[in-house]
C-alpha positions in Angstrom: 113.1 191.8 -23.3 116.7 190.3 -23.2 116.4 189.8 -19.4 113.3 187.5 -19.8 115.3 184.4 -21.0 117.9 185.0 -18.2 115.2 185.3 -15.5 113.5 182.1 -16.8 116.9 180.3 -16.8 117.6 181.5 -13.2 114.2 180.3 -12.0 114.7 176.9 -13.6 118.1 176.6 -12.0 116.7 177.5 -8.6 113.8 175.2 -8.7 114.1 171.7 -7.2 114.5 169.0 -9.9 113.3 165.5 -9.6 115.4 162.5 -10.7 113.7 159.4 -11.8 114.4 156.2 -9.9 113.4 152.8 -11.4 110.1 151.5 -9.9 110.7 148.9 -7.3 109.7 148.0 -3.7 112.7 149.7 -2.1 115.2 152.2 -3.3 118.6 150.6 -3.8 121.3 151.4 -1.2 123.2 153.4 -3.7 120.2 155.7 -4.1 119.4 155.8 -0.4 117.3 158.7 0.6 118.9 161.1 3.1 117.1 161.4 6.4 114.0 163.5 5.9 114.4 163.6 2.1 111.1 163.2 0.2 110.3 160.4 -2.1 107.7 160.7 -4.9 105.5 157.9 -6.3 104.0 158.8 -9.7 101.2 156.8 -11.2 100.5 157.4 -14.9 97.0 156.2 -15.7 95.2 156.0 -19.1 91.4 156.1 -18.9 89.9 153.6 -21.3 88.3 155.1 -24.4 84.9 156.7 -23.7 85.5 156.2 -19.9 87.3 159.4 -19.1 84.4 161.1 -17.4 83.6 157.9 -15.4 87.2 157.7 -14.3 87.1 161.4 -13.2 84.0 160.6 -11.2 85.7 157.5 -9.6 88.7 159.7 -8.6 86.4 162.4 -7.0 83.9 160.0 -5.3 86.0 156.9 -4.5 89.7 157.6 -4.6 89.7 161.0 -3.0 88.0 159.9 0.2 90.4 157.0 0.5 93.3 159.3 -0.2 92.1 161.7 2.5 91.8 158.9 5.1 95.2 157.5 4.1 96.9 160.9 4.5 95.3 161.5 7.9 96.7 158.0 8.9 100.2 159.0 7.8 100.4 157.1 4.5 101.8 160.1 2.6 102.4 163.8 3.0 100.8 165.3 -0.1 99.0 164.2 -3.3 98.9 166.1 -6.6 96.8 165.0 -9.6 97.3 166.2 -13.1 95.6 165.8 -16.5 97.5 166.7 -19.7 96.4 169.4 -22.0 96.3 167.0 -24.9 93.6 164.4 -24.2 94.9 161.6 -26.5 98.4 161.2 -25.2 100.1 158.3 -23.5 98.3 158.9 -20.2 95.2 160.7 -19.1 95.8 161.1 -15.3 99.0 161.5 -13.3 98.8 161.2 -9.5 102.0 162.0 -7.6 102.3 161.1 -3.9 105.0 162.9 -1.8 106.3 160.7 1.0 108.5 162.1 3.8 111.0 159.3 4.0 112.0 155.7 3.2 109.9 154.3 6.1 106.8 156.0 4.8 107.6 154.7 1.3 108.1 151.1 2.7 104.7 151.2 4.4 102.8 153.1 1.6 101.0 150.2 -0.2 99.8 148.6 3.0 98.7 152.0 4.3 96.7 152.7 1.2 95.1 149.3 1.3 94.1 149.8 4.9 92.5 153.2 4.1 90.5 151.5 1.3 89.2 148.9 3.8 88.3 151.6 6.3 86.3 153.6 3.8 84.8 150.5 2.1 84.9 147.7 4.7 82.9 145.3 2.5 85.4 144.1 -0.1 82.6 142.9 -2.4 81.0 146.3 -2.4 84.2 148.2 -2.7 84.2 150.0 -6.0 87.1 149.2 -8.4 88.5 151.1 -11.3 89.8 148.1 -13.2 87.3 148.6 -16.1 87.9 152.4 -16.2 91.6 152.7 -16.6 95.0 151.0 -17.1 98.3 151.7 -15.4 100.7 153.1 -18.0 103.6 153.1 -15.6 104.7 153.7 -12.0 107.8 155.7 -11.3 109.6 156.5 -8.0 111.4 159.8 -7.8 113.7 161.4 -5.3 114.8 165.0 -5.0 117.9 165.9 -6.9 120.4 167.9 -5.0 
């Protein structure tokens, strides 16, 4: 039993940590990403009261096809979505995009917009989630050595 805390500590020390970088269009030169170093963009969303199921449906039926198209087109490398165990917290949905480098980060927003237009070419018919959720915050992370 005494080994359990030591094993847990060793696993934590061996796992890659993420350092938060203030949100912005470009990472500052002092925080320049090494060639091939991943960048993570985290979107913390809060579904509006009573709209949680509607927002879940929006993600599954609207956002996920756009995300899949954007990934195939090279907008990002990987996407992970999370919901907290406590439903009434600061946020209800966390979506973390992993990008392979600064160039992919710089092109991310335009690439996601282009994917949305490919999947839903008619802008007037393109579903929106504005009435389903609010952005709590957007964070940009880089790997910590």
